[in-house]
C-alpha positions in Angstrom: 69.6 95.1 92.1 70.2 98.4 90.3 72.7 100.1 92.6 75.6 101.9 90.9 79.3 101.4 91.8 81.2 104.6 91.0 84.7 104.1 89.6 87.2 106.9 89.3 90.5 106.5 87.5 93.7 108.5 88.0 96.7 107.7 85.9 97.7 104.2 87.2 95.1 104.1 90.1 91.5 103.1 90.3 89.2 104.1 93.1 86.1 101.9 93.6 83.4 103.2 95.9 81.0 100.6 97.4 78.4 100.4 100.1 79.8 99.1 103.4 78.2 95.7 103.0 80.0 92.3 102.9 78.0 91.2 99.8 79.3 94.2 97.9 82.9 93.4 98.8 82.5 89.7 97.9 81.0 90.8 94.5 83.9 93.1 93.9 86.4 90.3 94.7 84.6 88.0 92.3 84.7 90.6 89.5 88.4 91.2 90.0 89.1 87.5 90.0 87.1 86.9 86.8 88.9 89.9 85.2 92.2 88.4 86.1 91.3 85.0 84.7 89.9 86.5 81.5 92.8 88.8 80.8 95.8 87.0 82.3 96.6 90.2 84.3 97.3 89.9 88.0 95.7 92.0 90.7 98.4 93.1 93.1 96.4 93.0 96.4 99.6 93.9 98.4 99.5 97.4 96.8 95.7 97.7 97.3 94.1 99.6 100.1 90.7 99.1 101.7 89.6 102.3 103.4 86.2 102.1 105.3 84.5 105.4 105.7 81.5 106.3 107.8 81.1 102.7 109.1 81.0 101.5 112.7 84.2 99.8 113.8 82.4 96.5 114.6 81.2 96.4 110.9 84.7 96.4 109.5 
């Protein structure tokens, strides 16, 4: 699979844009978990926001 995942960074924030597919979200969660394990840094999911755009309500 050769799809790109744009990442935009602003000061302390990171914006990750994915296709509205469950597999994409699972891959992102795995990558973040592996990053956390490798670096010892914690991902603060309580300060994270998931914002679906242009997706049917039943998909979310």
